[in-house]
C-alpha positions in Angstrom: 3.0 185.3 196.7 5.6 188.1 196.7 3.4 190.3 198.9 2.4 187.6 201.3 5.8 186.0 201.7 8.1 188.9 201.2 10.1 187.2 198.6 10.9 188.3 195.0 8.6 185.8 193.2 7.3 188.7 191.1 10.9 188.9 189.6 11.0 185.2 188.6 10.7 184.0 185.0 7.1 183.1 184.0 8.2 179.7 182.7 9.7 178.9 186.1 6.6 180.0 188.0 4.4 178.0 185.7 6.4 174.8 186.3 6.6 175.2 190.1 3.0 176.2 190.6 1.8 173.4 188.4 3.7 171.1 190.7 2.3 172.7 193.8 -1.3 172.5 192.6 -0.9 168.8 191.8 0.9 167.9 195.0 -1.4 169.9 197.3 -4.6 168.9 195.4 -5.5 172.5 194.8 -8.5 173.3 192.5 -8.1 177.0 191.7 -6.2 180.2 192.4 -8.6 181.4 195.0 -8.1 178.3 197.1 -4.3 178.8 196.8 -4.5 182.4 197.8 -6.5 181.5 200.9 -3.9 179.0 201.9 -1.1 181.5 201.6 -2.8 183.5 204.4 -2.4 180.5 206.7 0.9 180.3 208.6 0.4 176.6 209.0 0.5 176.2 205.2 3.6 178.3 204.5 6.0 175.7 205.7 4.6 173.1 203.4 4.7 175.6 200.5 8.3 176.5 201.0 9.3 172.8 201.3 7.6 171.9 198.0 8.1 175.1 195.9 11.9 175.2 196.0 14.0 173.3 193.5 16.2 170.6 194.9 19.7 169.9 193.6 19.7 166.5 191.9 23.2 165.3 192.3 26.1 165.3 194.7 29.3 166.6 193.1 27.4 167.9 190.2 29.8 169.4 187.6 32.8 167.4 188.8 35.2 169.9 187.2 34.0 172.5 189.7 34.7 170.2 192.7 38.1 169.2 191.4 39.0 172.9 191.1 37.5 173.8 194.5 39.5 171.0 196.1 42.7 172.4 194.6 41.8 175.9 195.7 41.1 174.7 199.3 44.5 173.0 199.4 46.1 176.4 198.9 44.1 178.2 201.6 46.3 179.6 204.4 44.0 179.2 207.4 44.5 180.7 210.8 40.9 181.4 212.0 37.8 179.4 211.4 36.1 180.4 208.1 32.4 180.7 207.5 31.1 179.1 204.3 27.7 180.4 203.3 25.2 178.5 201.1 22.5 181.2 200.9 19.7 179.3 199.0 20.3 175.6 199.7 17.1 173.6 199.2 18.6 170.1 199.6 21.8 168.6 200.9 23.7 167.6 197.8 25.8 170.7 197.5 26.7 171.0 201.1 27.3 167.3 201.6 29.7 167.4 198.6 31.6 170.2 200.2 31.7 168.4 203.6 33.2 165.3 202.0 35.8 167.4 200.1 37.0 169.1 203.3 37.0 165.8 205.2 39.4 164.3 202.7 41.6 167.4 203.1 41.4 167.1 206.9 40.0 170.6 207.2 36.5 169.8 208.7 37.1 171.7 211.9 38.4 174.8 210.0 35.0 175.6 208.5 31.6 176.6 209.8 29.1 175.8 207.1 26.0 178.1 207.1 22.9 176.7 205.2 20.0 179.1 204.6 16.5 178.5 203.1 12.9 179.6 203.7 11.9 176.0 204.6 12.7 174.9 208.1 11.9 171.3 207.1 14.6 171.4 204.4 17.1 172.9 206.7 16.5 170.3 209.4 17.0 167.5 206.9 20.3 169.0 205.9 21.4 169.5 209.5 20.7 165.7 210.1 22.6 164.8 206.9 19.4 163.4 205.1 18.8 163.2 201.4 15.3 162.2 200.4 16.1 161.7 196.8 19.2 159.5 196.9 20.4 159.2 193.2 23.0 156.9 194.6 24.4 155.6 191.3 24.8 159.2 189.9 26.4 160.4 193.2 28.8 157.5 193.2 29.7 158.1 189.6 30.4 161.8 190.2 32.5 161.0 193.2 34.6 158.7 191.1 34.9 161.5 188.5 36.3 163.9 191.1 38.9 161.3 192.0 37.8 161.0 195.7 40.2 159.4 198.1 37.8 156.7 199.6 34.9 154.6 198.7 31.7 156.7 198.4 29.9 154.0 200.5 32.1 154.9 203.5 30.3 158.3 203.8 26.7 157.3 204.4 24.1 154.8 205.6 20.6 154.1 204.3 17.9 154.5 207.0 14.2 154.1 206.1 15.2 154.4 202.4 16.9 157.7 203.0 20.5 158.6 202.5 22.1 159.7 205.8 25.5 161.3 205.8 27.9 160.3 208.5 27.2 162.4 211.5 30.8 163.4 212.1 30.6 165.4 208.9 27.6 167.5 209.7 28.7 168.7 213.2 29.7 172.1 211.9 26.5 172.9 210.0 24.6 176.0 211.1 21.1 176.6 209.7 19.5 180.0 209.1 15.7 180.0 208.4 14.6 182.6 205.9 15.3 183.9 202.4 18.7 185.5 202.3 17.5 188.7 200.7 15.1 189.4 203.6 17.4 188.8 206.6 20.8 190.0 207.6 23.8 188.2 206.0 26.1 186.2 208.3 29.4 187.9 209.2 33.0 186.8 208.4 32.1 184.9 205.3 35.1 183.5 203.4 33.4 181.2 200.8 30.0 181.5 199.2 28.4 178.7 197.1 25.5 180.2 195.0 25.7 178.1 191.9 23.1 178.5 189.2 20.5 180.2 191.5 20.0 183.4 189.5 18.4 181.4 186.8 15.2 181.8 188.9 15.4 185.6 189.0 15.4 188.5 186.6 18.3 190.8 186.1 17.2 193.3 188.7 17.0 190.8 191.5 20.1 189.0 190.3 22.1 192.2 190.8 20.6 192.6 194.3 21.6 189.0 195.1 25.2 189.5 194.0 25.4 192.9 195.8 24.4 191.4 199.1 26.6 188.3 198.7 29.8 190.2 197.7 29.2 192.8 200.5 29.2 189.9 203.0 32.5 188.4 201.7 35.7 189.1 203.5 38.5 190.7 201.4 40.1 187.7 199.6 36.9 185.6 199.9 35.6 183.5 197.1 32.2 183.2 195.5 31.1 180.6 193.0 28.0 181.4 190.9 27.9 178.4 188.6 28.8 177.7 184.9 25.3 178.8 183.7 25.5 182.3 185.2 27.0 185.6 184.3 28.6 188.0 186.8 27.0 191.4 186.3 29.5 193.8 184.8 29.1 196.3 187.6 30.8 193.9 190.0 33.7 192.7 188.0 36.1 195.6 188.9 36.1 194.4 192.5 36.7 190.8 191.7 39.4 188.5 190.3 38.0 185.7 188.1 39.8 182.5 189.3 38.0 180.1 186.9 36.0 181.5 184.0 34.4 178.2 183.1 33.0 177.5 186.6 32.5 181.2 187.3 34.5 181.3 190.5 35.6 184.8 191.7 37.8 186.2 194.5 37.1 189.5 196.1 40.0 191.9 196.0 41.9 192.1 199.3 44.0 189.9 201.6 42.1 189.1 204.7 41.9 185.5 203.4 45.1 184.2 201.7 45.3 181.7 198.9 49.0 180.7 198.7 49.0 179.3 195.2 46.7 181.7 193.5 
């Protein structure tokens, strides 16, 4: 998998690989490893593999404390130019749609360009269209209430063919990038990175590579969120200021982006 796809699957925990490959074998009706290896040599199969192998986020506004803190932080952002927000490994729309609702309620929608990246073009196209396949509406509504949103959650979406579809006015500033973020150049002028709880799927070596690339892409003063379950490698902490130890939110040293109430 690593050799054929150019992705660091050989640095993933064995327990994670077992779970995901068991799912792939069931979903794709595969009988043995040789059949799977043959399919990996087919370009037509790779899109299907990437769409099914990745782990979706299960809830909008997951970890409501994070979103309440992020909203407070965004209120203090002194914005002059448009800022790029990068979600480097976004398999489904819950995280990005949560962010879009937050900035809509702050009346900052046109101040951000939201860059979503993933190896599955199918996943990215759904995000660009505002589509969630797995709705979890009651959980999403409950989380929205817990972040003390300004509106009714029902105002933000419609149901079309049993799929959640976010209001199109909110997804107008989404940019999609096809490919794994470690294998293609990073976007420029990035002010915010949301990479929450993604390093759980990699070993320490690749986690360090991930953080190195992400922080290198951040503007001075930019913010990166890695998630409550993660640990920032010690080698990077000298160049960062921890804004929230519980939610693992860090600011890169410098002042190209200003947070007035930090």
